[in-house]
Structure formats: C-alpha cells, structure tokens
C-alpha positions in Angstrom: -38.0 5.0 -4.6 -35.4 2.5 -3.8 -31.7 3.3 -3.5 -29.3 0.4 -3.9 -25.7 1.2 -4.5 -22.3 0.1 -3.3 -20.9 0.9 0.1 -19.4 4.4 0.4 -16.8 6.0 2.6 -16.0 9.6 3.3 -12.5 11.1 3.8 -12.6 10.4 7.6 -13.0 6.6 7.1 -16.5 6.9 8.5 -18.4 4.1 6.7 -22.0 4.3 5.6 -24.0 2.2 3.2 -26.0 3.6 0.2 -28.2 0.5 0.3 -31.4 1.7 2.0 -35.1 2.1 1.7 -36.7 5.5 0.9 -40.1 6.5 -0.2 -41.7 9.8 -1.3 -43.5 12.0 1.1 -46.6 11.7 -1.1 -46.7 7.9 -1.1 -49.0 5.7 1.0 -48.3 3.0 3.5 -49.4 0.4 0.9 -46.9 1.7 -1.6 -44.1 1.6 1.0 -45.0 -2.0 1.9 -45.0 -3.1 -1.7 -41.7 -1.5 -2.1 -40.3 -3.4 0.8 -41.6 -6.7 -0.6 -40.1 -6.1 -4.0 -36.8 -4.8 -2.8 -33.7 -7.0 -2.8 -32.2 -5.4 0.3 -30.3 -7.8 2.5 -30.3 -7.9 6.3 -32.9 -6.5 8.6 -34.8 -3.3 7.7 -35.9 -1.2 10.6 -36.6 2.2 9.1 -38.1 3.6 5.9 -36.8 7.1 5.1 -38.9 9.8 3.5 -37.7 12.3 1.0 -39.3 15.1 -0.9 -39.2 15.7 -4.7 -35.7 17.0 -4.5 -34.4 13.9 -2.6 -34.0 15.8 0.7 -34.7 13.9 3.9 -37.9 15.1 5.5 -38.9 12.2 7.8 -38.6 8.5 8.9 -41.2 5.8 9.4 -40.3 2.8 11.6 -41.2 -0.5 9.8 -43.3 -1.6 12.8 -45.5 1.5 12.5 -45.8 1.1 8.8 -47.2 -2.4 9.2 -49.8 -1.5 11.8 -51.3 1.6 10.1 -54.1 1.6 7.6 -52.9 0.8 4.0 -54.2 4.0 2.6 -52.6 6.2 5.3 -50.2 8.8 3.8 -46.6 8.7 4.7 -46.7 12.4 5.4 -49.2 11.7 8.2 -47.4 8.9 10.0 -43.7 9.9 9.5 -41.5 11.3 12.2 -40.4 14.7 10.9 -36.9 16.1 11.0 -35.2 12.9 12.1 -31.8 12.9 13.7 -29.2 12.5 11.0 -25.5 12.3 10.2 -23.8 14.2 7.5 -21.6 12.5 4.9 -18.6 14.4 6.2 -19.2 13.5 9.8 -16.2 12.1 11.7 -16.0 8.6 13.2 -16.0 10.2 16.6 -19.2 12.1 15.9 -20.9 8.9 14.6 -19.8 7.0 17.8 -21.3 9.8 20.0 -24.6 9.5 18.1 -24.9 5.8 18.5 -23.9 6.0 22.2 -26.2 8.9 23.1 -29.4 8.2 21.0 -29.2 4.4 21.2 -30.5 4.0 17.6 -29.5 1.1 15.5 -29.2 3.2 12.4 -29.0 6.9 11.3 -29.7 8.4 7.9 -26.8 10.1 6.2 -27.3 13.3 4.2 -25.0 15.5 2.1 -24.4 19.2 2.4 -27.7 20.0 0.7 -29.7 17.7 3.0 -30.3 15.1 0.4 -30.4 11.5 1.6 -27.2 9.6 0.5 -27.0 6.6 2.8 -27.5 4.9 6.1 -25.1 4.3 9.0 -25.8 1.0 10.8 -24.5 0.3 14.3 -23.3 -3.2 13.3 -21.3 -1.9 10.3 -19.8 0.9 12.5 -18.8 -1.5 15.2 -17.1 -3.8 12.7 -15.2 -0.9 11.1 -14.1 0.4 14.5 -12.8 -3.0 15.5 -11.0 -3.3 12.2 -9.4 0.1 12.6 -8.2 -0.7 16.1 -6.7 -4.0 14.8 -4.8 -2.2 12.1 -3.6 0.4 14.6 -2.4 -2.3 17.0 -0.7 -4.2 14.2 1.1 -1.0 13.0 2.2 -0.4 16.6 3.6 -3.9 17.0 5.5 -3.6 13.7 7.0 -0.2 14.8 8.1 -1.7 18.1 9.7 -4.7 16.3 11.5 -2.3 13.9 13.2 -0.6 16.9 14.0 -3.9 18.6 11.2 -4.1 21.2 8.8 -7.1 21.3 5.3 -7.0 22.6 6.0 -9.5 25.3 7.8 -6.7 27.2 4.5 -5.0 27.8 2.6 -8.0 29.0 4.8 -9.1 32.0 7.7 -6.7 32.0 10.9 -7.7 33.9 14.4 -6.5 33.6 15.7 -10.0 32.7 13.0 -10.5 30.0 13.5 -7.1 28.5 17.2 -7.6 28.3 16.8 -11.1 26.8 14.3 -9.9 24.2 16.3 -6.9 23.1 19.8 -8.4 23.1 19.5 -10.5 19.8 18.8 -7.3 17.9 22.0 -5.7 19.3 24.1 -8.6 18.0 23.5 -7.3 14.4 25.0 -3.9 15.5 27.9 -5.6 17.2 28.7 -7.7 14.2 28.4 -4.8 11.7 30.5 -2.6 14.1 33.3 -5.2 14.1 33.2 -5.5 10.3 33.3 -1.7 10.0 36.3 -1.6 12.3 38.0 -4.2 10.2 37.3 -2.3 7.0 38.6 0.9 8.6 41.8 -0.9 9.5 42.2 -2.1 5.9 42.1 1.4 4.6 44.3 2.8 7.4 46.9 4.2 4.9 44.3 6.2 3.1 42.9 7.6 6.3 46.5 8.5 7.5 47.2 10.3 4.3 43.8 12.0 4.0 42.7 12.4 7.5 39.7 14.5 6.5 38.0 11.4 5.1 37.3 10.4 8.7 35.4 13.6 9.4 32.4 12.5 7.4 32.0 8.8 8.3 29.3 9.4 10.9 27.3 11.5 8.4 27.4 8.8 5.8 26.4 6.1 8.2 23.7 8.2 9.8 22.1 9.0 6.5 22.2 5.4 5.3 20.6 4.1 8.5 17.9 6.8 8.4 16.9 6.1 4.8 17.1 2.3 5.4 14.8 2.5 8.5 12.3 4.7 6.6 12.3 2.2 3.7 11.6 -0.7 6.0 8.8 1.2 7.7 7.1 2.1 4.4 7.5 -1.4 3.0 6.1 -3.1 6.1 3.0 -0.9 5.9 2.6 -1.6 2.2 2.9 -5.4 2.5 -0.6 -5.4 4.0 -2.0 -3.7 1.0 -2.6 -4.7 -2.6 0.5 -3.0 -4.1 2.8 -4.4 -6.7 6.0 -5.2 -5.0 8.2 -4.6 -8.0 6.8 -1.1 -8.3 7.4 -0.6 -4.6 11.1 -1.6 -4.9 11.6 0.7 -7.9 9.8 3.6 -6.1 11.9 3.3 -3.0 15.1 3.1 -5.1 14.1 6.3 -6.9 13.3 8.0 -3.6 16.8 7.0 -2.4 18.4 8.4 -5.6 16.7 11.7 -5.3 17.5 12.0 -1.6 21.1 11.0 -2.5 21.3 13.8 -5.1 20.0 16.4 -2.6 22.1 15.3 0.4 25.2 14.7 -1.8 24.9 18.1 -3.5 24.6 19.8 -0.1 27.5 18.0 1.4 29.6 18.6 -1.7 29.3 22.4 -1.1 30.0 22.1 2.6 33.0 19.8 2.2 34.4 21.8 -0.7 34.3 25.1 1.2 35.6 23.4 4.3 38.3 21.1 3.0 38.9 22.8 -0.4 39.5 19.5 -2.2 37.4 19.0 -5.3 38.1 15.3 -5.7 37.2 14.6 -2.1 34.0 16.5 -2.4 33.1 14.5 -5.5 34.0 11.3 -3.7 31.8 12.2 -0.7 28.8 13.2 -2.9 29.0 10.0 -5.0 29.3 7.9 -1.9 26.2 9.4 -0.4 24.3 9.0 -3.7 25.2 5.3 -4.0 24.7 4.7 -0.2 21.2 6.1 -0.1 20.1 4.2 -3.2 21.5 1.0 -1.7 19.9 1.7 1.7 16.5 2.3 0.1 16.8 -0.8 -2.0 17.8 -3.0 0.9 15.2 -1.5 3.2 12.5 -2.4 0.7 13.7 -5.7 -0.8 14.7 -7.5 2.4 11.2 -7.3 4.1 9.7 -8.5 0.8 12.2 -11.4 0.8 11.4 -12.4 4.3 7.7 -12.2 3.6 8.2 -14.6 0.6 10.1 -17.2 2.6 7.7 -17.2 5.4 9.6 -15.1 8.0 7.9 -12.2 9.8 9.6 -9.2 8.1 9.1 -7.0 11.1 11.4 -9.2 13.3 14.7 -9.1 11.3 14.4 -6.6 8.5 15.6 -3.4 10.2 18.6 -4.8 12.2 19.8 -6.7 9.1 19.3 -3.7 6.8 21.2 -1.4 9.1 24.1 -3.9 9.5 24.4 -4.5 5.7 24.0 -0.8 4.9 26.8 0.2 7.3 29.3 -2.3 5.8 28.5 -1.4 2.2 28.5 2.3 2.9 31.9 2.3 4.6 33.4 0.0 2.0 32.2 2.2 -0.8 33.4 5.4 0.9 36.9 4.2 1.5 37.2 2.5 -1.9 36.1 5.6 -3.8 38.3 7.7 -1.7 41.4 5.5 -2.2 40.8 5.4 -6.0 40.0 9.1 -6.6 42.5 10.7 -4.1 45.6 8.7 -5.0 
C-alpha cells in the first residue's frame, strides 16, 4: 500500500515525512515495482518498506535489489528483516546520532506500537537543523541588541569599538535621567511635604522597566511569526494590567502598614497599575511601529521604551500624589 500524507512533526521538532513507499510482506517484487511506477511520490526513492497486516514495520527492501530480483520473488524472501528505525518521539539529537553513525540516507519512523508512520530523510533533517540554528542565532542577536550589545563586538572586539557601539544606547538613559531629574524638581514641594513619596520611586521605575523589557522581548519573537499584531498589543496590555493589579495590591498592603496613609497607598497602587499597562503597551507597540516604518526594531525599541516609560511613570506618580494627598 502507498502512504501519502502531509509532513509531520513531533513535540521535539524532529521532522519526518509521512510520504513514503510501503508494501505488504505478502506482496511480490512485481507488485512493488508496479506500485512505484503508479505512485506520485516526489524526489528519489531508495527504500521500500515492508509492513504486516497490522501496519507494523517488519522489513525493508532497497530499490536496487527490488529491480534486480525475479519479478515473482516474494517480498518476505528478499527483505532485510528488523531494520534500524526511529520512533516518532525520538529527539533531534537521537536522529542526528543515527545519521552520523549508520550513514543511511533515510530511516523508517514507527509509533509506540511499531507501526510505520513516516520516513526521516537526511536532506530534510539537515535543512531543519540549519533552519533551527539560524533561528537560534537570530534570537541571540535580538537579545544582544535589546541589552545594548551589537554583534560586531564578537567579531573583532576592541575596547574602543565596544565603547563606541554601546554608548549610543546609554544616551537614551542619560536623556531620560535628566528628564526625570527635572520632573522631580518640579514636584519638589510635594516631596518636601510628603517625603515618603520618594521611598517608592525606585520600585515604580524598576517594575516599569522590567515589564517594558519583557514586552519588547516577547514582541520581537512574535514579529517573525504569523500573529495578528492588534491581538498581540491587546494581549500585552492585559498582561500589564493583571501584573499591575497584583503588584499594586501587594505594595498597597506594604505601604499602608509601613506609612499608615490610605490615600498614599491608593496613589501608589494606582500608579503601578497605570505604569505597568503603559510599559506593556509601549514595549509591544514601539517594535511594531519600527517594523512598519522599516527600522530594525531590535536596535532602538528597548532603550526608547525604557526612556519613555521612566518619564511617564515618574510624572504619573508625582501628579497623582500631588492631587490625592493635598
């Protein structure tokens, strides 16, 4: 019988094809040759696999041998019994070891019951391995760019080059720091009157930057996939809202038992809620925006998100504090 289905993958990303040639153990060489001629299988066919009535793999016949034997020869007489096989749940590492050790160009793939379910070809496996390595390298490059390190540093590293490549990213931090200092000065009276407001500035900025960085990382990985961007922005905003409720609720309790001011605790929790929603939204929308206008989102997304998030978070915190405490 002839199996012709779509390509399958198991949970370990080990790829095998269900497009293969299989005959019954009771067939003859003539039957197998007619099956090959009538099949619509693409590519080179090197092996004809043999199954019993239950579909279990019992042997394999090389095509060269099938052509040279007498037409009336039975498959059971010319097949190689108990062929080496991979299981459908084999890992990619196991498949690689099989190809390297046995030097075969293909292996049959069976399920947990020994039934033939596919074929693993060396060419397909090599292509998948190269594709996986390319994705891994791209993900590594994006991660390095998020934290302000460019790949050129690893090619010919020098102190001058590393400094020159990293410094532009720090300009965003310097600019946002100066703006935050200016904002703090504007609300100097509020801080003087309610000094405990200053106690939680680092927590607010730290949470905002963490959520913003996470949103950027998630978005950059999703930009390479077929995901609706509108749904992604909404998803990240909702994640930010839930994280804001959790963190805001926790810090409400901490600040209330510490400071003993209900209005301030409410201000702090509201600020955290709004800040994390804003950080998630910016961390998701800015990479998408850069992608649309043709700028590599991995280069500028994270520094810009952190800078904007810091300014908005501090402004919201001081504004709410001034309004609610006075």
